[in-house]
C-alpha positions in Angstrom: -31.7 15.8 -5.9 -30.7 13.8 -9.0 -28.5 16.7 -10.2 -26.7 16.9 -6.9 -26.1 13.1 -6.9 -24.9 13.3 -10.5 -22.5 16.2 -9.8 -21.1 14.3 -6.7 -20.4 11.2 -8.8 -18.7 13.2 -11.5 -16.6 15.0 -9.0 -15.5 11.7 -7.4 -14.6 10.2 -10.8 -12.6 13.3 -11.9 -10.7 13.3 -8.6 -9.8 9.6 -8.9 -9.0 9.8 -12.6 -6.7 12.8 -12.4 -3.0 12.3 -12.3 -1.6 12.5 -8.8 2.1 12.9 -9.7 2.8 16.6 -10.0 6.1 18.1 -11.2 7.3 18.5 -7.7 6.8 14.8 -6.9 7.8 12.9 -10.0 6.4 9.4 -10.5 9.8 7.7 -10.4 10.8 9.6 -7.2 7.8 8.6 -5.2 8.3 4.9 -6.1 12.1 4.9 -6.0 14.0 1.8 -4.9 14.6 1.8 -1.2 11.8 4.0 -0.1 9.8 2.8 2.8 6.6 3.6 4.8 4.5 2.5 7.8 0.8 1.6 7.6 -1.8 -1.0 8.5 -5.0 -2.7 7.7 -8.2 -2.9 9.7 -11.0 -5.3 8.8 -13.2 -8.3 9.4 -12.8 -12.0 8.5 -15.0 -15.1 8.4 -13.9 -18.7 7.9 -15.2 -20.9 5.1 -14.9 -24.5 3.9 -11.8 -24.9 1.8 -11.4 -27.5 0.5 -15.1 -28.4 0.8 -16.2 -31.7 2.3 -15.3 -31.2 5.9 -17.5 -29.4 8.4 -15.3 -26.7 9.8 -16.1 -24.4 12.7 -17.6 -21.1 11.7 -15.6 -18.2 13.1 -15.8 -14.4 12.6 -13.0 -12.1 13.7 -11.9 -8.5 13.7 -8.3 -7.8 13.0 -5.6 -5.1 12.8 -2.4 -5.8 10.8 0.2 -2.9 11.2 3.1 -3.2 8.8 6.3 -1.7 7.5 6.9 -1.7 3.7 10.0 -1.2 1.6 10.3 -0.8 -2.2 12.7 -3.5 -3.5 12.9 -2.7 -7.2 11.8 0.9 -8.1 9.7 1.1 -11.3 10.1 -2.1 -13.4 8.6 -3.2 -16.7 8.1 0.4 -17.9 5.6 1.2 -20.6 3.9 -2.2 -20.3 0.8 -3.5 -18.7 2.9 -4.9 -15.9 4.7 -1.7 -15.0 5.0 -1.4 -11.3 7.1 -2.0 -8.2 7.8 -5.0 -5.9 7.6 -4.4 -2.1 8.7 -6.3 0.9 6.2 -6.1 3.8 6.8 -7.0 7.5 3.5 -7.3 9.3 2.2 -7.9 12.8 -1.1 -9.8 13.1 -3.7 -9.4 15.8 -7.2 -11.0 15.3 -10.0 -11.3 17.9 -13.1 -13.5 17.6 -16.1 -11.3 17.5 -18.9 -13.7 18.6 -17.3 -15.2 21.7 -15.0 -14.0 24.5 -12.5 -12.3 22.2 -10.2 -15.3 21.9 -7.0 -14.0 20.2 -4.6 -14.8 17.5 -1.3 -12.8 17.7 1.3 -13.3 14.9 4.2 -12.0 12.9 4.6 -12.3 9.2 8.1 -11.2 8.1 7.9 -12.6 4.5 5.2 -10.8 2.5 5.7 -9.7 -1.0 3.4 -7.1 -2.7 3.4 -6.0 -6.3 1.7 -2.7 -7.2 0.7 -2.1 -10.9 1.7 1.6 -11.2 0.9 4.1 -13.9 1.8 7.9 -13.8 -1.6 8.7 -15.5 -3.7 7.6 -12.5 -3.7 8.0 -8.8 -4.6 4.4 -8.0 -3.0 1.0 -8.5 -4.2 -2.7 -8.4 -2.1 -4.7 -6.0 -1.4 -8.4 -5.3 0.1 -9.9 -2.2 1.5 -13.3 -1.0 3.3 -14.2 2.2 3.8 -16.3 5.3 4.3 -16.0 9.0 3.6 -17.6 12.4 1.3 -17.0 15.4 0.2 -18.1 18.8 -3.6 -18.3 19.4 -6.2 -19.8 21.7 -8.8 -20.4 19.0 -8.2 -24.1 19.3 -10.5 -24.0 22.3 -13.4 -23.4 19.9 -11.8 -25.0 16.8 -9.9 -27.9 18.2 -10.6 -30.1 15.1 -9.0 -27.5 12.9 -6.2 -26.2 15.1 -4.5 -28.8 17.3 -1.9 -26.6 18.9 -1.3 -23.0 20.1 1.5 -22.4 17.6 0.3 -21.9 14.0 1.7 -21.0 10.7 0.0 -18.2 8.6 -0.3 -18.0 4.9 -1.6 -14.8 3.1 -2.8 -14.3 -0.5 -4.7 -11.3 -1.6 -5.5 -8.4 -4.0 -6.6 -4.8 -3.6 -6.7 -1.3 -4.9 -4.5 1.4 -3.5 -5.4 5.1 -3.9 -2.5 7.6 -3.5 -2.8 10.9 -1.7 -0.3 13.7 -1.7 1.2 12.1 1.3 0.5 8.4 1.9 -2.4 6.4 0.6 -5.4 4.3 1.5 -6.5 0.9 0.1 -9.4 -1.5 -0.2 -8.3 -5.2 0.2 -9.3 -8.8 0.0 -7.2 -11.5 1.6 -7.3 -15.3 1.8 -6.0 -16.0 5.3 -4.8 -19.6 6.2 -4.0 -20.8 9.7 -2.5 -24.3 10.4 0.4 -26.0 12.2 1.7 -27.8 9.1 0.7 -31.2 10.6 3.2 -31.3 13.5 0.4 -31.9 16.0 -3.0 -33.5 15.4 -5.8 -32.8 14.7 -4.9 -30.1 12.1 -7.0 -29.5 9.0 -6.5 -25.8 9.3 -8.8 -22.8 9.0 -9.3 -20.6 5.9 -10.9 -17.2 6.0 -12.1 -14.5 3.7 -10.8 -11.1 5.0 -12.0 -7.7 3.9 -10.0 -4.6 5.0 -9.4 -0.9 4.7 -5.7 0.0 4.7 -3.9 3.3 5.4 -0.2 4.3 4.7 1.6 7.3 6.0 
């Protein structure tokens, strides 16, 4: 039993550690400037008090964020710890509350930047993400103190790990998700949520 478990762990480590970029698909070609792909993230989120001191409504939600991604720079900062590529993401946002009657948030985030720390000697890359968008929602029925209107702005900040396949990739991600109307209608202290997701690119 222990030997089988050990062999399974070694196999997984070897597969992840091996270089993914074979001669027929060079590193610079795969991450060339102008390349694009479709993908998405599926996950769960839960609100929390940020900043602390105000008793915000506790909400849990499931979400799907399909997106389109374009490489803006190709490989930059070669042979350094910051080697990687900068991407522009355009993302649709759909989130449904899980513990009520599936109240919705539907949004669009056209201004998301993602940086991938790439290295030809590994088949995975750390990533960081920041961005903004807007949405319509009916969460204010259960979180009126936080969201004083149907229209809301969205802010995104996150990090993750992307694992590359021969075609496409998958990723494990954390995102700080902020929803508010920027104060144009009261009350509006906003909602902040931790979001964990699994991503897939084609």
